[in-house]
Structures are given as C-alpha cells and as structure tokens.
C-alpha positions in Angstrom: -51.5 7.8 16.1 -55.0 6.8 16.8 -56.8 3.6 17.3 -59.9 1.7 17.6 -61.7 0.0 20.4 -59.0 -2.4 21.3 -58.5 -3.3 17.9 -56.9 -0.4 16.3 -54.0 0.2 18.5 -51.7 -2.6 19.1 -49.2 -5.1 17.9 -49.0 -8.8 18.5 -50.5 -8.6 22.0 -52.8 -5.7 22.2 -54.7 -7.0 19.3 -53.1 -9.7 17.4 -51.6 -7.4 14.8 -48.2 -6.3 14.6 -46.5 -3.1 13.9 -47.2 2.2 13.2 -46.1 7.2 13.7 -44.8 10.7 12.4 -45.6 11.2 8.6 -45.7 11.9 4.8 -46.4 9.0 2.3 -44.8 4.0 -1.7 -47.2 1.6 -2.7 -48.7 0.0 0.3 -48.6 2.1 3.5 -48.2 -0.3 6.4 -46.6 -2.9 4.2 -42.9 -2.5 4.3 -40.3 -3.8 1.9 -41.0 -6.3 -0.9 -37.4 -7.4 -0.9 -36.9 -11.2 -1.5 -35.9 -13.4 1.4 -32.1 -13.6 1.7 -30.0 -16.7 1.7 -28.5 -17.7 5.0 -24.9 -16.7 4.0 -26.1 -13.3 2.8 -27.2 -12.5 6.4 -23.9 -13.5 8.0 -22.5 -10.5 9.9 -19.4 -10.4 7.7 -21.6 -10.3 4.6 -24.0 -7.5 5.7 -23.8 -4.2 3.9 -23.1 -2.0 6.9 -22.1 1.6 7.5 -19.2 0.4 9.6 -17.9 -3.2 9.2 -18.7 -5.3 12.2 -20.9 -2.6 13.8 -24.7 -2.2 13.5 -25.3 1.6 13.4 -28.9 2.6 14.5 -30.4 6.0 14.2 -33.1 7.7 16.3 -34.1 11.2 17.2 -33.0 13.2 20.3 -34.6 13.5 22.7 -35.9 10.0 22.6 -39.2 9.8 24.4 -40.8 7.2 26.6 -42.3 4.6 26.2 -40.2 4.1 23.1 -36.9 4.8 25.0 -36.2 5.3 28.7 -34.2 8.1 30.2 -33.5 9.5 26.8 -30.9 6.8 26.4 -31.4 4.4 23.4 -28.3 2.4 24.5 -29.8 1.0 27.7 -32.2 -1.5 25.9 -35.1 0.0 27.9 -38.3 1.1 26.2 -40.2 -0.6 23.3 -38.1 0.6 20.4 -34.7 0.3 22.1 -35.7 -3.3 23.1 -36.8 -4.1 19.6 -33.7 -2.7 18.1 -31.4 -4.8 20.3 -33.5 -7.9 19.7 -33.1 -7.4 16.0 -29.4 -6.8 16.4 -29.0 -10.0 18.4 -31.0 -12.0 15.8 -28.7 -10.6 13.1 -25.7 -11.8 15.1 -24.5 -8.6 16.9 -24.0 -8.3 20.6 -24.8 -5.1 22.5 -21.2 -3.9 22.3 -21.4 -4.0 18.5 -24.4 -1.7 18.3 -23.8 2.0 17.9 -26.5 4.7 18.1 -26.4 8.0 16.2 -28.7 11.0 16.5 -31.0 11.6 13.5 -33.6 14.3 13.4 -37.0 12.8 12.6 -37.6 15.1 9.6 -34.2 14.2 8.2 -34.5 10.5 8.5 -36.8 10.0 5.4 -35.1 12.6 3.2 -33.6 11.1 0.0 -29.8 10.4 -0.2 -27.1 8.6 1.7 -27.7 7.8 5.4 -25.3 7.8 8.4 -27.0 4.7 9.8 -27.9 1.1 8.9 -31.5 1.6 9.9 -33.4 4.2 11.9 -36.1 3.3 14.5 -38.1 6.3 15.6 -41.9 5.7 15.3 -41.6 6.3 11.6 -44.8 5.4 9.7 -44.5 3.5 6.5 -46.1 5.7 3.8 -46.2 5.6 0.0 -44.6 9.0 -0.2 -41.7 8.1 2.0 -41.2 4.8 0.2 -40.4 6.7 -2.9 -37.0 7.7 -1.5 -36.2 5.3 1.4 -36.8 1.7 2.2 -38.7 0.2 5.2 -38.7 -3.1 7.0 -41.9 -4.9 7.6 -44.0 -3.1 10.2 -43.1 -3.9 13.8 -45.9 -2.0 15.5 -49.4 -0.7 14.7 -50.9 2.3 16.5 -53.5 4.9 16.3 -53.5 8.7 16.7 -54.3 10.0 20.2 -55.9 13.4 20.9 -54.5 15.1 24.1 -56.3 17.9 25.9 -56.3 19.4 29.3 -59.1 18.3 31.6 -61.0 21.6 31.6 -60.8 21.9 27.8 -64.1 21.7 25.7 -62.2 19.2 23.5 -62.5 16.7 26.3 -66.2 16.4 25.4 -65.5 15.3 21.8 -66.8 11.9 20.8 -66.1 12.0 17.1 -63.4 13.1 14.7 -65.9 15.7 13.3 -66.2 17.2 16.8 -62.5 18.2 16.7 -62.8 20.4 13.6 -63.9 23.5 15.6 -60.8 23.5 17.8 -57.2 24.8 17.5 -55.0 21.7 17.1 -51.3 21.1 16.9 -48.7 18.4 16.2 -45.0 17.9 15.5 -43.8 18.8 12.0 -43.4 15.9 9.5 -45.6 13.5 11.5 -48.7 11.4 10.6 -50.3 13.3 13.5 -50.0 16.5 11.6 -51.3 14.9 8.4 -54.2 13.4 10.3 -55.2 16.9 11.5 -55.0 18.4 8.0 -56.4 15.5 5.9 -58.8 13.7 8.3 -60.0 16.3 10.9 -59.7 19.3 8.5 -60.1 21.9 11.2 -61.5 25.3 10.5 -58.2 26.9 11.6 -54.8 25.8 10.3 -53.0 23.7 12.9 -50.0 24.9 14.8 -46.8 23.0 13.7 -44.0 22.3 16.2 -40.4 21.3 15.8 -40.8 18.5 18.4 -43.1 17.0 20.9 -41.7 19.1 23.8 -42.7 22.3 22.0 -46.2 20.8 21.3 -46.6 19.9 25.0 -45.6 23.4 26.1 -48.0 25.0 23.7 -50.9 22.9 25.1 -50.0 23.9 28.6 -49.7 27.6 27.6 -53.2 27.5 26.0 -51.9 28.1 22.5 -53.8 25.1 21.3 -56.9 23.3 22.5 -55.4 19.8 21.8 -52.3 18.2 20.3 -52.0 14.9 18.5 -49.5 12.1 19.0 -49.4 8.3 18.6 -51.4 6.7 21.4 -48.4 5.2 23.4 -46.7 8.6 23.4 -50.0 10.3 24.3 -50.5 7.8 27.1 -47.1 8.7 28.6 -47.6 12.5 28.2 -51.0 12.3 30.0 -49.9 9.9 32.7 -46.5 11.4 33.5 -45.7 14.7 31.9 -48.8 17.0 31.9 -50.9 16.7 35.1 -54.5 17.1 34.5 -54.4 16.2 30.8 -56.1 13.2 29.2 -56.4 11.3 26.0 -59.8 12.4 24.6 -59.8 9.5 22.1 -58.0 7.7 19.4 -58.6 7.1 15.7 -56.9 5.7 12.6 -56.0 8.3 10.0 -56.8 5.9 7.1 -60.1 4.1 7.1 -59.8 0.4 7.5 -56.0 0.5 7.4 -53.7 0.3 10.4 -50.7 2.7 10.4 -47.5 0.9 10.9 -44.0 1.8 12.1 -41.1 0.4 10.1 -37.4 0.5 10.4 -36.1 3.0 7.8 -33.1 2.3 5.5 -31.3 4.1 2.7 -33.0 3.3 -0.6 -32.0 -0.1 -2.1 -30.3 -1.2 1.1 -29.3 -4.8 1.0 -29.8 -5.0 4.7 -33.6 -4.9 4.5 -34.3 -8.6 3.7 -32.1 -9.7 6.6 -33.9 -7.3 9.1 -37.2 -8.6 7.8 -36.0 -12.1 8.4 -35.0 -11.2 11.9 -38.4 -9.5 12.6 -40.2 -12.6 11.3 -38.2 -14.8 13.7 -38.9 -12.5 16.6 -42.6 -12.5 15.8 -42.7 -16.3 15.5 -41.0 -17.0 18.8 -43.1 -14.4 20.7 -40.2 -12.0 21.4 -42.0 -9.0 19.9 -45.2 -9.8 21.8 -43.2 -10.0 25.0 -41.5 -6.7 24.4 -44.8 -5.0 23.7 -46.4 -6.5 26.7 -43.7 -5.1 28.9 -43.5 -1.6 27.5 -46.8 -0.8 25.9 -49.5 -3.0 27.5 -51.2 -0.2 29.3 -52.3 1.9 26.3 -55.3 0.0 25.1 -58.1 1.5 27.1 -58.6 4.6 25.1 -62.0 5.6 23.6 -62.4 5.5 19.9 -63.5 8.6 18.0 -66.1 7.8 15.3 
C-alpha cells in the first residue's frame, strides 16, 4: 500500500505509528477489534479457544513473499510477519513447537464462516467491509501503496496520483491495491486483475501493464530483488488522512481476539514490535510520495 513522506509508511519505528494490505472493507478501518480486555486466567493457554487444544494454528497464503516471510517458509521465524506471529505466540504462552501453520488463500481468509486457523497473518488490511464477517486484532503495521514500473516506462515520470490515470495498471485480486486503483486512481482503462503477485510481476515484465501496485515493503522487495530495472515510482495512502493497517484475522466472534490484542500491546510497550520492524522493514522508507 502507499505512503507519505516518511510519515505514511511505517510502524513503530519508521514513523512512530504502528500497524496495514490486500482489500475490501466494519466500522473503523485501521482500528481492529473492540473486544474488552480479558482477565489473566482467560488468556491461559489451557483456557484459550483454539482450533486444536494446546496448539496455536496460524494461517497465511502460499507462496509467502519477502519481506513478510523468508524462503517461502513461515515456520522459520524469519521475515516481518513470521517474526511477529512467533512473538505473539510466545507472549500467549506457546513455544515454537506448539505453533502450526496452514495454507490459506488470501481471498478465502476473509470470507464468512468457520476457519481452519486461530488467526491468519498475511498483510490483510482492516476494512469495514471485512469486519462485517470476520474479526481483526489491533493493527500491527501501517503501510502505503507502492506503484511499481520498469525504468523505461513513462509511468516513471509520474509525480501525482492523477498522473497514473492514463496508464494500464494491475494488482492482485481482493487487495487494497486493486481497490486503490479503482477508487482512488480511477484509470481510464479497467485494471488488470491477477490471482497473485507472481502473475502481476510477470505481466509487468511482459508489457501487459504499465505498472502494478503492492504495499510498499513488498514493492521494495520486488524492485530490489525480483525485477531488475524496475523501481517504485511513488507511494500514497488510499484513504485521505487515514493509515491503512494490517491486522491478524479471526473467525467472527473469536474469543481469542482480546488475548492477542493484549499480547500485541505488551510487544509494543516493550519495544519488540519496533525491533522486529527495524530488522525486516527498515529500508523501505525512502519512497517519494505521490500527491
């Protein structure tokens, strides 16, 4: 997703905020759950409402991209979201051996109904529409939308969101990136919609689109590692004056939400979240802002 000068993209470190991703829309986007604080005993491991007793089951998409996960392996604790997930698990009282990962397609994560996981962590933006059918934790990351183009593309000269409207754009289905194209940029041509980021990257390299959109950390990795000669043209926030936030996603009315929020609050207070972000995402702040 996009961002502002130094201010729009970030989390605890990159800007003194905290928490952002793919899309759709409950009451306060970027807010998270309003669940009351739990009592200490309610958050004991043997009292948690889990998919499997004694095991914390976490969902994410496959492939799992950097810098959120490393080597497409959520279980190694490497990458921002893998590290955050294990930090939350530890705070809840689970050791690494009690954490189990399951594959969940991004588009399926926020569909209504029973879930095969305790929570899903996959750059899922907190939006009002999604909060109608699932629950979210408090935000753990704020980010902006990044516009990715090849170096010789005329898109590279864009300095404002309005400049992007004349180009053929694309993004992964179900993401806030796609919504940002349709609702914020409002291009003359309908955007191309891709099943995943890999397909979007290939389309950019094949010249099927002039630019693709992704959250800024992902855009940074794509341009730095995966597509030589590409660059981040700029970043922007899809909602004026409001940072997009990623939240952990739960089955609606999950009793686990207050305990995870309590864990996130503790990790924020002791600097753990800031330290994780500094390690995995500290190099994504120097991206121009599109007016």
